[in-house]
LOKEKE-119521 format. One record per residue (C-alpha): residue in three letters; x, y, z. Coordinates in nm, 2 decimals. Example, Ala and Ser with C-alpha at 12.3 -4.5 7.8 and 13.67 -1.06 7.14 Angstrom:
// LOKEKE-119521
ZAKOL   rest     east    north       up
ZAKOL    ALA     1.23    -0.45     0.78
ZAKOL    SER     1.37    -0.11     0.71
***
This chain:
// LOKEKE-119521
ZAKOL   rest     east    north       up
ZAKOL    UNK     8.12     7.27    -4.90
ZAKOL    UNK     8.16     7.59    -4.70
ZAKOL    UNK     8.35     7.91    -4.74
ZAKOL    UNK     8.70     7.92    -4.60
ZAKOL    UNK     8.67     8.26    -4.47
ZAKOL    UNK     8.39     8.49    -4.36
ZAKOL    UNK     8.40     8.83    -4.50
ZAKOL    UNK     8.35     9.10    -4.24
ZAKOL    UNK     8.32     9.47    -4.30
ZAKOL    UNK     8.65     9.63    -4.19
ZAKOL    UNK     8.61     9.97    -4.35
ZAKOL    UNK     8.77    10.24    -4.13
ZAKOL    UNK     8.51    10.41    -3.92
ZAKOL    UNK     8.26    10.13    -3.97
ZAKOL    UNK     7.99    10.07    -3.71
ZAKOL    UNK     7.80     9.75    -3.62
ZAKOL    UNK     7.44     9.69    -3.71
ZAKOL    UNK     7.19     9.46    -3.54
ZAKOL    UNK     7.26     9.20    -3.80
ZAKOL    UNK     7.63     9.19    -3.70
ZAKOL    UNK     7.74     9.34    -4.03
ZAKOL    UNK     7.97     9.64    -4.01
ZAKOL    UNK     7.85     9.93    -4.21
ZAKOL    UNK     8.09    10.21    -4.32
ZAKOL    UNK     8.02    10.57    -4.23
ZAKOL    UNK     7.91    10.74    -4.55
ZAKOL    UNK     8.17    10.90    -4.76
ZAKOL    UNK     8.13    11.19    -5.00
ZAKOL    UNK     7.93    11.09    -5.31
ZAKOL    UNK     7.79    10.77    -5.14
ZAKOL    UNK     7.43    10.77    -5.03
ZAKOL    UNK     7.47    10.44    -4.83
ZAKOL    UNK     7.15    10.30    -4.99
ZAKOL    UNK     7.26     9.94    -4.99
ZAKOL    UNK     7.34     9.96    -4.62
ZAKOL    UNK     7.04    10.15    -4.50
ZAKOL    UNK     6.78     9.98    -4.72
ZAKOL    UNK     6.95     9.65    -4.82
ZAKOL    UNK     6.62     9.50    -4.93
ZAKOL    UNK     6.50     9.78    -5.15
ZAKOL    UNK     6.73     9.76    -5.45
ZAKOL    UNK     6.47     9.90    -5.70
ZAKOL    UNK     6.37    10.19    -5.49
ZAKOL    UNK     6.73    10.29    -5.42
ZAKOL    UNK     6.78    10.28    -5.80
ZAKOL    UNK     6.49    10.51    -5.86
ZAKOL    UNK     6.61    10.75    -5.59
ZAKOL    UNK     6.95    10.77    -5.76
ZAKOL    UNK     6.82    10.81    -6.11
ZAKOL    UNK     6.48    11.00    -6.10
ZAKOL    UNK     6.56    11.36    -6.22
ZAKOL    UNK     6.23    11.50    -6.10
ZAKOL    UNK     6.25    11.38    -5.73
ZAKOL    UNK     5.92    11.54    -5.63
ZAKOL    UNK     5.76    11.25    -5.81
ZAKOL    UNK     5.96    11.01    -5.60
ZAKOL    UNK     5.83    11.18    -5.28
ZAKOL    UNK     5.48    11.15    -5.42
ZAKOL    UNK     5.52    10.78    -5.47
ZAKOL    UNK     5.63    10.73    -5.11
ZAKOL    UNK     5.35    10.94    -4.98
ZAKOL    UNK     5.09    10.76    -5.19
ZAKOL    UNK     5.20    10.41    -5.13
ZAKOL    UNK     5.25    10.42    -4.75
ZAKOL    UNK     5.03    10.72    -4.67
ZAKOL    UNK     5.30    10.87    -4.45
ZAKOL    UNK     5.40    11.23    -4.41
ZAKOL    UNK     5.75    11.28    -4.56
ZAKOL    UNK     5.96    11.53    -4.35
ZAKOL    UNK     5.91    11.89    -4.48
ZAKOL    UNK     6.29    11.94    -4.54
ZAKOL    UNK     6.29    11.64    -4.78
ZAKOL    UNK     5.98    11.77    -4.96
ZAKOL    UNK     6.14    12.12    -5.00
ZAKOL    UNK     6.47    11.96    -5.13
ZAKOL    UNK     6.28    11.75    -5.38
ZAKOL    UNK     6.09    12.05    -5.51
ZAKOL    UNK     6.40    12.27    -5.54
ZAKOL    UNK     6.62    12.00    -5.70
ZAKOL    UNK     6.73    12.06    -6.06
ZAKOL    UNK     6.81    11.70    -6.11
ZAKOL    UNK     6.83    11.38    -5.90
ZAKOL    UNK     6.86    11.42    -5.52
ZAKOL    UNK     7.22    11.46    -5.41
ZAKOL    UNK     7.37    11.18    -5.19
ZAKOL    UNK     7.32    11.36    -4.86
ZAKOL    UNK     6.95    11.41    -4.94
ZAKOL    UNK     6.90    11.06    -5.05
ZAKOL    UNK     7.07    10.93    -4.73
ZAKOL    UNK     6.82    11.14    -4.52
ZAKOL    UNK     6.53    10.99    -4.72
ZAKOL    UNK     6.66    10.63    -4.67
ZAKOL    UNK     6.71    10.69    -4.30
ZAKOL    UNK     6.36    10.82    -4.26
ZAKOL    UNK     6.21    10.54    -4.47
ZAKOL    UNK     6.39    10.28    -4.25
ZAKOL    UNK     6.16    10.39    -3.97
ZAKOL    UNK     5.85    10.30    -4.17
ZAKOL    UNK     5.66     9.97    -4.11
ZAKOL    UNK     5.81     9.68    -4.31
ZAKOL    UNK     5.48     9.62    -4.49
ZAKOL    UNK     5.49     9.97    -4.63
ZAKOL    UNK     5.85     9.92    -4.75
ZAKOL    UNK     5.74     9.60    -4.93
ZAKOL    UNK     5.47     9.79    -5.11
ZAKOL    UNK     5.71    10.07    -5.22
ZAKOL    UNK     5.96     9.81    -5.34
ZAKOL    UNK     5.70     9.62    -5.54
ZAKOL    UNK     5.59     9.95    -5.71
ZAKOL    UNK     5.95    10.04    -5.78
ZAKOL    UNK     6.01     9.70    -5.93
ZAKOL    UNK     5.74     9.75    -6.18
ZAKOL    UNK     5.86    10.10    -6.27
ZAKOL    UNK     6.22     9.98    -6.31
ZAKOL    UNK     6.12     9.69    -6.53
ZAKOL    UNK     6.04     9.94    -6.81
ZAKOL    UNK     6.40    10.06    -6.82
ZAKOL    UNK     6.51     9.86    -7.12
ZAKOL    UNK     6.50     9.99    -7.48
ZAKOL    UNK     6.15     9.83    -7.54
ZAKOL    UNK     6.01     9.98    -7.22
ZAKOL    UNK     6.16    10.32    -7.30
ZAKOL    UNK     6.00    10.32    -7.65
ZAKOL    UNK     5.66    10.21    -7.51
ZAKOL    UNK     5.66    10.49    -7.25
ZAKOL    UNK     5.76    10.75    -7.50
ZAKOL    UNK     5.49    10.64    -7.74
ZAKOL    UNK     5.22    10.70    -7.48
ZAKOL    UNK     5.33    11.05    -7.36
ZAKOL    UNK     5.17    11.35    -7.52
ZAKOL    UNK     5.36    11.67    -7.54
ZAKOL    UNK     5.04    11.87    -7.58
ZAKOL    UNK     4.92    11.74    -7.24
ZAKOL    UNK     5.04    11.97    -6.96
ZAKOL    UNK     5.11    11.69    -6.72
ZAKOL    UNK     5.30    11.48    -6.97
ZAKOL    UNK     5.49    11.78    -7.10
ZAKOL    UNK     5.62    11.84    -6.74
ZAKOL    UNK     5.75    11.48    -6.73
ZAKOL    UNK     5.91    11.52    -7.07
ZAKOL    UNK     6.07    11.85    -6.99
ZAKOL    UNK     6.44    11.86    -6.89
ZAKOL    UNK     6.57    11.74    -6.66
ZAKOL    UNK     6.41    11.40    -6.72
ZAKOL    UNK     6.51    11.04    -6.77
ZAKOL    UNK     6.35    10.70    -6.84
ZAKOL    UNK     6.28    10.63    -6.47
ZAKOL    UNK     6.11    10.97    -6.43
ZAKOL    UNK     5.88    10.92    -6.73
ZAKOL    UNK     5.78    10.56    -6.62
ZAKOL    UNK     5.72    10.69    -6.27
ZAKOL    UNK     5.50    10.96    -6.40
ZAKOL    UNK     5.28    10.71    -6.59
ZAKOL    UNK     5.27    10.48    -6.28
ZAKOL    UNK     5.15    10.76    -6.05
ZAKOL    UNK     4.90    10.88    -6.32
ZAKOL    UNK     4.74    10.53    -6.33
ZAKOL    UNK     4.76    10.41    -5.97
ZAKOL    UNK     4.68    10.73    -5.79
ZAKOL    UNK     4.47    10.92    -6.05
ZAKOL    UNK     4.27    11.22    -5.93
ZAKOL    UNK     3.97    11.17    -6.17
ZAKOL    UNK     3.83    10.81    -6.13
ZAKOL    UNK     3.57    10.89    -6.40
ZAKOL    UNK     3.85    10.92    -6.66
ZAKOL    UNK     4.09    10.63    -6.58
ZAKOL    UNK     4.45    10.65    -6.71
ZAKOL    UNK     4.57    10.30    -6.80
ZAKOL    UNK     4.88    10.40    -7.00
ZAKOL    UNK     5.13    10.24    -6.76
ZAKOL    UNK     4.97     9.90    -6.82
ZAKOL    UNK     4.97     9.97    -7.19
ZAKOL    UNK     5.34    10.04    -7.17
ZAKOL    UNK     5.40     9.71    -6.99
ZAKOL    UNK     5.19     9.53    -7.26
ZAKOL    UNK     5.37     9.69    -7.55
ZAKOL    UNK     5.71     9.61    -7.39
ZAKOL    UNK     5.59     9.25    -7.36
ZAKOL    UNK     5.49     9.23    -7.72
ZAKOL    UNK     5.82     9.38    -7.84
ZAKOL    UNK     6.02     9.13    -7.62
ZAKOL    UNK     5.84     8.84    -7.79
ZAKOL    UNK     6.01     8.91    -8.12
ZAKOL    UNK     6.36     9.01    -8.00
ZAKOL    UNK     6.65     8.81    -7.87
ZAKOL    UNK     6.70     8.86    -7.50
ZAKOL    UNK     7.02     8.84    -7.30
ZAKOL    UNK     7.01     8.58    -7.03
ZAKOL    UNK     7.21     8.48    -6.73
ZAKOL    UNK     7.41     8.15    -6.69
ZAKOL    UNK     7.36     7.95    -6.37
ZAKOL    UNK     7.63     7.76    -6.17
ZAKOL    UNK     7.67     7.57    -5.85
ZAKOL    UNK     7.87     7.73    -5.57
ZAKOL    UNK     7.95     7.64    -5.21
ZAKOL    UNK     7.62     7.58    -5.04
ZAKOL    UNK     7.53     7.80    -4.74
ZAKOL    UNK     7.82     8.04    -4.79
ZAKOL    UNK     7.72     8.39    -4.70
ZAKOL    UNK     7.88     8.69    -4.87
ZAKOL    UNK     7.96     8.98    -4.63
ZAKOL    UNK     8.12     9.25    -4.84
ZAKOL    UNK     8.40     9.45    -4.69
ZAKOL    UNK     8.65     9.70    -4.83
ZAKOL    UNK     8.91     9.43    -4.89
ZAKOL    UNK     8.66     9.21    -5.08
ZAKOL    UNK     8.53     9.50    -5.29
ZAKOL    UNK     8.89     9.60    -5.39
ZAKOL    UNK     8.98     9.24    -5.48
ZAKOL    UNK     8.66     9.21    -5.69
ZAKOL    UNK     8.74     9.53    -5.87
ZAKOL    UNK     9.09     9.42    -5.94
ZAKOL    UNK     8.99     9.07    -6.07
ZAKOL    UNK     8.71     9.22    -6.29
ZAKOL    UNK     8.95     9.49    -6.42
ZAKOL    UNK     9.20     9.22    -6.52
ZAKOL    UNK     8.93     9.04    -6.72
ZAKOL    UNK     8.83     9.34    -6.92
ZAKOL    UNK     9.09     9.53    -7.12
ZAKOL    UNK     9.16     9.89    -7.04
ZAKOL    UNK     8.96     9.91    -6.71
ZAKOL    UNK     9.09    10.07    -6.40
ZAKOL    UNK     8.98     9.90    -6.07
ZAKOL    UNK     8.90    10.24    -5.92
ZAKOL    UNK     8.65    10.31    -6.19
ZAKOL    UNK     8.43    10.01    -6.11
ZAKOL    UNK     8.12    10.08    -5.89
ZAKOL    UNK     8.01     9.78    -5.67
ZAKOL    UNK     7.67     9.76    -5.50
ZAKOL    UNK     7.53     9.49    -5.28
ZAKOL    UNK     7.16     9.43    -5.21
ZAKOL    UNK     6.97     9.15    -5.03
ZAKOL    UNK     6.64     9.03    -5.15
ZAKOL    UNK     6.39     8.83    -4.95
ZAKOL    UNK     6.26     8.58    -5.20
ZAKOL    UNK     6.19     8.22    -5.27
ZAKOL    UNK     6.52     8.05    -5.37
ZAKOL    UNK     6.56     7.86    -5.69
ZAKOL    UNK     6.56     7.52    -5.53
ZAKOL    UNK     6.26     7.58    -5.31
ZAKOL    UNK     6.03     7.78    -5.53
ZAKOL    UNK     5.84     7.47    -5.64
ZAKOL    UNK     5.81     7.30    -5.30
ZAKOL    UNK     5.47     7.28    -5.14
ZAKOL    UNK     5.49     7.41    -4.79
ZAKOL    UNK     5.24     7.55    -4.55
ZAKOL    UNK     5.51     7.73    -4.35
ZAKOL    UNK     5.51     8.10    -4.43
ZAKOL    UNK     5.87     8.14    -4.30
ZAKOL    UNK     5.99     7.86    -4.53
ZAKOL    UNK     5.94     8.09    -4.83
ZAKOL    UNK     6.17     8.36    -4.69
ZAKOL    UNK     6.50     8.29    -4.85
ZAKOL    UNK     6.79     8.53    -4.89
ZAKOL    UNK     6.91     8.63    -5.24
ZAKOL    UNK     7.22     8.85    -5.27
ZAKOL    UNK     7.27     9.07    -5.57
ZAKOL    UNK     7.61     9.22    -5.63
ZAKOL    UNK     7.65     9.45    -5.93
ZAKOL    UNK     7.97     9.58    -6.08
ZAKOL    UNK     7.93     9.87    -6.33
ZAKOL    UNK     8.21    10.02    -6.53
ZAKOL    UNK     8.28    10.19    -6.86
ZAKOL    UNK     8.38     9.89    -7.06
ZAKOL    UNK     8.24     9.95    -7.40
ZAKOL    UNK     8.17    10.23    -7.65
ZAKOL    UNK     7.85    10.39    -7.76
ZAKOL    UNK     7.83    10.51    -8.12
ZAKOL    UNK     7.57    10.76    -8.23
ZAKOL    UNK     7.52    11.06    -8.45
ZAKOL    UNK     7.47    11.41    -8.34
ZAKOL    UNK     7.39    11.74    -8.52
ZAKOL    UNK     7.65    12.01    -8.43
ZAKOL    UNK     7.73    12.33    -8.61
ZAKOL    UNK     7.48    12.24    -8.89
ZAKOL    UNK     7.64    11.91    -8.97
ZAKOL    UNK     7.61    11.55    -8.87
ZAKOL    UNK     7.89    11.44    -8.64
ZAKOL    UNK     7.98    11.08    -8.56
ZAKOL    UNK     8.01    11.05    -8.18
ZAKOL    UNK     8.20    10.78    -7.99
ZAKOL    UNK     8.15    10.79    -7.61
ZAKOL    UNK     8.24    10.55    -7.32
ZAKOL    UNK     7.94    10.34    -7.22
ZAKOL    UNK     7.87    10.14    -6.91
ZAKOL    UNK     7.88     9.76    -6.88
ZAKOL    UNK     7.69     9.59    -6.60
ZAKOL    UNK     7.81     9.26    -6.45
ZAKOL    UNK     7.55     9.11    -6.21
ZAKOL    UNK     7.59     8.82    -5.97
ZAKOL    UNK     7.28     8.66    -5.81
ZAKOL    UNK     7.36     8.43    -5.52
ZAKOL    UNK     7.13     8.21    -5.31
ZAKOL    UNK     7.31     8.06    -5.01
ZAKOL    UNK     7.04     7.80    -4.94
ZAKOL    UNK     7.06     7.63    -5.28
ZAKOL    UNK     7.41     7.72    -5.38
ZAKOL    UNK     7.28     7.88    -5.70
ZAKOL    UNK     7.49     8.14    -5.86
ZAKOL    UNK     7.35     8.34    -6.16
ZAKOL    UNK     7.59     8.54    -6.36
ZAKOL    UNK     7.49     8.81    -6.61
ZAKOL    UNK     7.74     8.98    -6.84
ZAKOL    UNK     7.67     9.10    -7.20
ZAKOL    UNK     7.99     8.92    -7.30
ZAKOL    UNK     7.89     8.55    -7.26
ZAKOL    UNK     8.25     8.43    -7.29
ZAKOL    UNK     8.34     8.58    -6.96
ZAKOL    UNK     8.05     8.44    -6.75
ZAKOL    UNK     8.23     8.12    -6.64
ZAKOL    UNK     8.54     8.32    -6.53
ZAKOL    UNK     8.32     8.57    -6.35
ZAKOL    UNK     8.15     8.29    -6.16
ZAKOL    UNK     8.49     8.17    -6.05
ZAKOL    UNK     8.59     8.52    -5.94
ZAKOL    UNK     8.27     8.55    -5.74
ZAKOL    UNK     8.33     8.23    -5.56
ZAKOL    UNK     8.69     8.29    -5.49
ZAKOL    UNK     8.67     8.65    -5.39
ZAKOL    UNK     8.31     8.71    -5.25
ZAKOL    UNK     8.25     8.37    -5.10
ZAKOL    UNK     8.62     8.32    -5.00
ZAKOL    UNK     8.62     7.96    -5.13
ZAKOL    UNK     8.91     7.80    -5.32
ZAKOL    UNK     8.68     7.52    -5.46
ZAKOL    UNK     8.62     7.57    -5.83
ZAKOL    UNK     8.27     7.66    -5.94
ZAKOL    UNK     8.10     7.35    -6.09
ZAKOL    UNK     8.10     7.38    -6.46
ZAKOL    UNK     7.76     7.21    -6.49
ZAKOL    UNK     7.49     7.47    -6.50
ZAKOL    UNK     7.24     7.47    -6.22
ZAKOL    UNK     6.95     7.48    -6.47
ZAKOL    UNK     6.92     7.29    -6.80
ZAKOL    UNK     6.63     7.29    -7.04
ZAKOL    UNK     6.48     6.99    -7.22
ZAKOL    UNK     6.32     7.12    -7.54
ZAKOL    UNK     6.26     6.79    -7.72
ZAKOL    UNK     5.89     6.78    -7.61
ZAKOL    UNK     5.83     7.08    -7.84
ZAKOL    UNK     5.89     6.86    -8.14
ZAKOL    UNK     5.54     6.73    -8.13
ZAKOL    UNK     5.19     6.88    -8.10
ZAKOL    UNK     5.14     6.65    -7.80
ZAKOL    UNK     5.30     6.92    -7.59
ZAKOL    UNK     4.99     7.13    -7.62
ZAKOL    UNK     4.79     6.89    -7.41
ZAKOL    UNK     5.07     6.87    -7.16
ZAKOL    UNK     5.07     7.24    -7.13
ZAKOL    UNK     4.70     7.25    -7.06
ZAKOL    UNK     4.73     6.99    -6.79
ZAKOL    UNK     5.04     7.15    -6.62
ZAKOL    UNK     4.93     7.51    -6.57
ZAKOL    UNK     5.01     7.64    -6.22
ZAKOL    UNK     4.80     7.88    -6.02
ZAKOL    UNK     4.86     8.23    -6.15
ZAKOL    UNK     4.92     8.12    -6.51
ZAKOL    UNK     4.61     8.11    -6.73
ZAKOL    UNK     4.75     8.00    -7.06
ZAKOL    UNK     5.08     7.94    -7.26
ZAKOL    UNK     5.12     8.01    -7.63
ZAKOL    UNK     5.42     7.88    -7.83
ZAKOL    UNK     5.54     8.17    -8.05
ZAKOL    UNK     5.86     8.05    -8.20
ZAKOL    UNK     6.06     7.72    -8.24
ZAKOL    UNK     6.41     7.72    -8.37
ZAKOL    UNK     6.55     7.40    -8.52
ZAKOL    UNK     6.92     7.36    -8.57
ZAKOL    UNK     7.12     7.12    -8.78
ZAKOL    UNK     7.49     7.11    -8.69
ZAKOL    UNK     7.73     6.95    -8.94
ZAKOL    UNK     8.10     6.90    -8.85
ZAKOL    UNK     8.34     7.01    -9.12
ZAKOL    UNK     8.71     6.93    -9.15
ZAKOL    UNK     8.92     7.20    -9.32
ZAKOL    UNK     9.22     7.16    -9.53
ZAKOL    UNK     9.56     7.14    -9.36
ZAKOL    UNK     9.72     7.48    -9.29
ZAKOL    UNK    10.08     7.58    -9.37
ZAKOL    UNK    10.19     7.40    -9.06
ZAKOL    UNK    10.04     7.07    -9.16
ZAKOL    UNK     9.76     7.08    -8.91
ZAKOL    UNK     9.39     7.03    -8.97
ZAKOL    UNK     9.11     7.21    -8.79
ZAKOL    UNK     8.75     7.11    -8.73
ZAKOL    UNK     8.46     7.34    -8.74
ZAKOL    UNK     8.08     7.30    -8.70
ZAKOL    UNK     7.83     7.45    -8.95
ZAKOL    UNK     7.49     7.54    -8.80
ZAKOL    UNK     7.19     7.56    -9.03
ZAKOL    UNK     6.88     7.69    -8.86
ZAKOL    UNK     6.51     7.70    -8.93
ZAKOL    UNK     6.28     7.92    -8.73
ZAKOL    UNK     5.91     7.85    -8.72
ZAKOL    UNK     5.70     8.14    -8.59
ZAKOL    UNK     5.34     8.25    -8.57
ZAKOL    UNK     5.19     8.59    -8.55
ZAKOL    UNK     5.06     8.68    -8.21
ZAKOL    UNK     4.72     8.74    -8.36
ZAKOL    UNK     4.71     8.40    -8.53
ZAKOL    UNK     4.45     8.17    -8.37
ZAKOL    UNK     4.62     7.86    -8.51
ZAKOL    UNK     4.87     7.68    -8.29
ZAKOL    UNK     5.23     7.68    -8.41
ZAKOL    UNK     5.22     7.31    -8.53
ZAKOL    UNK     4.93     7.39    -8.76
ZAKOL    UNK     5.13     7.69    -8.89
ZAKOL    UNK     5.43     7.46    -8.95
ZAKOL    UNK     5.22     7.23    -9.15
ZAKOL    UNK     5.02     7.49    -9.35
ZAKOL    UNK     5.28     7.75    -9.40
ZAKOL    UNK     5.61     7.56    -9.40
ZAKOL    UNK     5.48     7.22    -9.52
ZAKOL    UNK     5.64     7.04    -9.23
ZAKOL    UNK     5.45     6.73    -9.12
ZAKOL    UNK     5.66     6.70    -8.81
ZAKOL    UNK     5.98     6.83    -8.64
ZAKOL    UNK     6.00     6.54    -8.40
ZAKOL    UNK     6.36     6.41    -8.37
ZAKOL    UNK     6.51     6.74    -8.48
ZAKOL    UNK     6.75     6.94    -8.26
ZAKOL    UNK     6.54     7.22    -8.10
ZAKOL    UNK     6.77     7.48    -7.97
ZAKOL    UNK     6.53     7.77    -7.88
ZAKOL    UNK     6.17     7.82    -7.79
ZAKOL    UNK     5.98     8.14    -7.74
ZAKOL    UNK     5.67     8.13    -7.52
ZAKOL    UNK     5.41     8.38    -7.40
ZAKOL    UNK     5.26     8.32    -7.05
ZAKOL    UNK     4.93     8.47    -6.97
ZAKOL    UNK     4.95     8.58    -6.61
ZAKOL    UNK     4.65     8.61    -6.38
ZAKOL    UNK     4.57     8.92    -6.19
ZAKOL    UNK     4.81     8.98    -5.90
ZAKOL    UNK     4.78     9.18    -5.58
ZAKOL    UNK     4.94     9.49    -5.72
ZAKOL    UNK     4.89     9.43    -6.10
ZAKOL    UNK     4.63     9.34    -6.36
ZAKOL    UNK     4.64     9.04    -6.58
ZAKOL    UNK     4.92     9.06    -6.84
ZAKOL    UNK     5.14     8.86    -7.07
ZAKOL    UNK     5.51     8.77    -7.01
ZAKOL    UNK     5.74     8.66    -7.29
ZAKOL    UNK     5.98     8.38    -7.22
ZAKOL    UNK     6.28     8.28    -7.43
ZAKOL    UNK     6.45     7.94    -7.36
ZAKOL    UNK     6.77     7.85    -7.52
ZAKOL    UNK     6.94     7.51    -7.49
ZAKOL    UNK     7.12     7.42    -7.28
ZAKOL    UNK     7.07     7.68    -7.01
ZAKOL    UNK     6.96     8.01    -7.15
ZAKOL    UNK     6.66     8.18    -6.99
ZAKOL    UNK     6.57     8.55    -7.04
ZAKOL    UNK     6.49     8.72    -6.71
ZAKOL    UNK     6.56     9.09    -6.78
ZAKOL    UNK     6.26     9.33    -6.80
ZAKOL    UNK     6.05     9.12    -6.57
ZAKOL    UNK     5.93     9.18    -6.21
ZAKOL    UNK     6.04     8.94    -5.93
ZAKOL    UNK     5.68     8.80    -5.92
ZAKOL    UNK     5.68     8.72    -6.29
ZAKOL    UNK     6.02     8.56    -6.27
ZAKOL    UNK     5.90     8.34    -5.99
ZAKOL    UNK     5.59     8.23    -6.19
ZAKOL    UNK     5.79     8.16    -6.50
ZAKOL    UNK     6.03     7.94    -6.31
ZAKOL    UNK     5.76     7.75    -6.13
ZAKOL    UNK     5.57     7.69    -6.46
ZAKOL    UNK     5.88     7.56    -6.65
ZAKOL    UNK     5.94     7.32    -6.36
ZAKOL    UNK     5.58     7.20    -6.37
ZAKOL    UNK     5.61     7.14    -6.75
ZAKOL    UNK     5.92     6.93    -6.69
ZAKOL    UNK     6.12     7.16    -6.92
ZAKOL    UNK     6.35     7.31    -6.65
ZAKOL    UNK     6.57     7.05    -6.48
ZAKOL    UNK     6.73     7.17    -6.16
ZAKOL    UNK     7.05     7.00    -6.05
ZAKOL    UNK     7.05     6.99    -5.67
ZAKOL    UNK     7.38     7.06    -5.50
ZAKOL    UNK     7.56     6.77    -5.34
***
């Protein structure tokens, strides 16, 4: 299958780039980050959010050992909050002149910092900052935000001034976030098959259509209030990540990420005002994220409301890829969890570890029993059917040296769970030292039939998780026709 129409950038005043994609001249309030640095999604996010931008300049200078233009340094020092769009645009334009290898280093660092943005990462960073410490107090002082605080810890660890007194708190925050993730339910994306080889090339018309279709899906949303950003990531695609190849170029696959953000929900919280507690209700942002890999035809859709994911997949294919062919309802990835019904899987795990993964621990297993129930006839004489799900969750403490099957036998008096319907498994992967990171643990939650948590992980960790699940035979990839 192929897209019916290519999507060109026909924005008024647009100019062509060397890649043949038309890029609009920047408008007020737009920093053009996705056009100038399309492969640096995480850094652009930091630049837009960090409220103490002198730390951002310090990161760039430290990573690539380049002299940032004096006017940008002065602007960052004088800023009372995040850099304004025109200043960010100047920063991006200057960075676009740096060697590609330096940009890769900066993006990898930004990826690690951004990975601490969820609630568990925020809590971990806060717990490690000391108001009595002058440097920490500056990072905590207004204006500040979660990205600023995480960036402060990253700089303090990676580029510390006193080697005799190492600061390892950034790694501690990553570790604590990982531990907290192990015991909490994670959101995950659903994966679908789309038209293989179709390339999205967002233009003004496409963006407007995407806004209108998403607004129609969520009640009370105006299309003009939806922010749409498009980034391109050079990465190994879903279908080729487990292939053995000696060709360096073969691993360079495009992945498009299109994010639509809008105020689609409410945040409820309490606030003290005029010496009394006031119940506050404010608009809160919802993020819809599409991850598209042209080579494999894989479309990942993330939305907090899981009911809308299939509809969003169809919208992406129709609007962004310009194809009238329906998105295949069969998920790209399915998970076979029956092997976890027996302790024999422990030996299989030991024999299937891939390079970069040192060990795998099974932390939780959820067993479900679904019973159909027929209700009494309603006043119209119709009967309805429902399903009752009874669940049993077997878990082990992370400090427990026993495997989970011994725990099931000793603590739950279960001789076996073989043959039961296993619907969710929580694993902890022990990851070996990486080029830019020490050894660490990564929590993985797998939910049948195709739920896999990927939020709060770096791109490198997501790659290893996927390769390891394929090696174990747990993840089944359905190749496009």
